[in-house]
N, C-alpha and C positions, 0 to 999 in steps of 0.2 A: 548374548545379544547386545545390540547397540545401547549406549547409555540412556538415550531418550526413551527407547522402548522399555528398558528395565524400570526407569522412573515412573512411566505411565502404568506399567504392570503393578508396581508396588502401590501406586496411588489408587488403582481400581480395587486391589485386594483390600485396602483399608475401607474404601467407600462401600464395598459390598456388604460389610458387616451391619449396616443400618437397615438393610432389607429384611423383610420377614423370612421365616424359614421357608415358606412356599416360594417366595421370590428368589431366594438364594438357590434353591433346588432347580427352579426353572432356568436361572441365569447359568448355573453350572452345566446343564444340558446343552444350552446354546453355545457356550464357550467350547465345550467338548466337540460339538459339531463343527464349529469354526476352525478348531485346530486341525481337523482333517482335510481342510481346503488348501488350495495353492496360494491363498492370500497371505501376505506377510504378517508377522506377529504384530508389527506396528499398526497395520490396518485393522487387524482383529481386535486389538485393545482399544482402538478408537470407537469401533462398533460396540464393543462391550460397555464402554463408558456411556455412550448414547442410549443403549438399551437399559442400562442400569438407571439412568435418569428418568426414562419413560416409566419404568416400574416404580421408582420412588414416587413420582408424581401421581401415578394411579393409586398407590396405596395411600397417599395423603388425602386423596379424594374419596377413599373408601371403596374403590373399584377393584375388581379382580384383574389379573394379568391379561386375561382374554380380551379385555376392552381395548388394549393397545397392541397386543401381539396377534390376536385373532385366534380362531379355533384350531388352525393348523400351524404349529410352530416350525415344522420343517419347511413348509412353503414360505413362511415369513423369512427364515434364514436364507433359503435359496434365492428369494427376491433380492435380498441385501447383497449376497455374494455376487449376483449377476451384475450389480452396479459397481463392483470394486475391481480394480485392475489386478489380474493374477500375476504372481511372481514370474519373471522369465524362467524358461525351463532350466537354464543352466544354474540359476540361483537356487531353484528348488532342489536340484540334484546336489548342490553343494551343501544345502541345509540337511538333506538326508545323509550325506557323507559325514557331516559334522556330528550329527546325532549318533551315527554308527561308530565314529571314533570314540566318543564318550563311552558307549556301551562296551566296545572292545577293550578300552583302557581299564574299565572296571572288572571285566572278566579276566584280563591279564593280571591285574593286581590280586584277584582272588587266587588265581593259579600260583602266582609268586608267593603269596602268603602260605598256601598249603605246601608248596615246595620247601620253603624255609622251615615250616613246622615239621615236616618229615625229616628234614636234615637234623633238627635239634633232637628228634626222637631216635636218631640213628638209622633211619630208613632212607629210601630214595637213592639219588646219585650224588649227594652232597660231597664237595662244595659246588658242584654244578647241578643244574636243573634239567631234567629230561622232559621234552615236549613229545607227546605221543600222538599217533594218528587219531586215537579215540578222543583225546582232549580237543583236537581240532574239530572233529565232527560234532562233539558235544557243544563246543562254543558256538559253532555256526548254527547248530540246531536251536540253541537257546536264543540267539539273536533273531533268527527267522520266526520262531514261535512268539517272541515278544512283539515283533513287527505285526504278526497276524492278529494278536490280541488287541494292540493299539488300533489297527485298522478297523477291526470289528466294532470296537467301542465307539470310535469317532464317527462311523457311518450310521450307527443306530442308537443314538442316545435317547431318541424320543419313542422308541419301539418297546413295547412291553415284552416282545419276544426276545429282547437282548439277554434277559436273565436265563433264557433257555438256549443260549448260544452253544456252539460246538465245544463246550468246556471239556467234555469227556474225551473227545478226539485230541484236543490240545494237551490234555493231561497224558494221554497215551503216547503222543509224539514226544513230549518232554521226557517221559519215563524212558522211552527208547534211546533218546540221544544221551541221557545220563548213563544208561547201561553201557552204551558204546564207550563213553569216557572211562568207565571202570574196567571193562574187559578187553578192549582193543589197546594193547600195551606196546605195539610196535613203535619204536622211537623214530621220530622225524628229525629232531635236532637236540643237541645237548648245549645249553647255554650256561656260561659262568654267571654267578649271582649278580655281579656288577653289570653285565650285559643285559640281563633280564630286567634289572631295576631301570637301567637307562632306556630300555624299550618302553616300559610302562610310563615313565616320565615323559619320554618323547611323544607318545600317543596323546597324553593329556595336554602337553604343551601345544601340539598342533590343533587339538580341539579348542583350546582357549583362544588361540590366534584367530581361528575361523569364527568362533562365537562372538568375538569382539567386532567383526566386520559384517556379520549376517543378521537378517531380521531387523 
């Protein structure tokens, strides 16, 4: 993220520590809900700072959070978001791509690590690494499952039903894609280790370049 956004984020993280446990829990739910919106992180952190000040002032007066937030926290957040300019669609898509690149780089690094480990143990296709169709399906499934979990959490932080979310279904989906990674062994590509390392580094480098210019 941009430097000014990162500095504000760090400042808010430090300032949040002075809130009571109840205030911190409420603020966390609010921030989670804001993260699921199309408002930029810079705008979100400014809202977070303002709400944090409101909660601090209420606690100093010995009042509960409801005195400044109101009885319906979701409605309070929706009213704030309605006043903020949403990110342009193209920027929102770039942010999604950026986050996807980081997740892909992490999964690729894990695949690379296991491939090197197999080579050291005398298994696999060392000194090259084999990418299978099962690994591709497994990676895509993990990314989609993670996106689904994040979406579910961000849209329902104030709902007591969140703890009863579709976790069993998500677990079954994750189990299925992991099984695909284990049993579908048809090779898609065979990469020399230097090429695999360069791919992981390249994905992370593109992510960092995008991260410096977004949000």
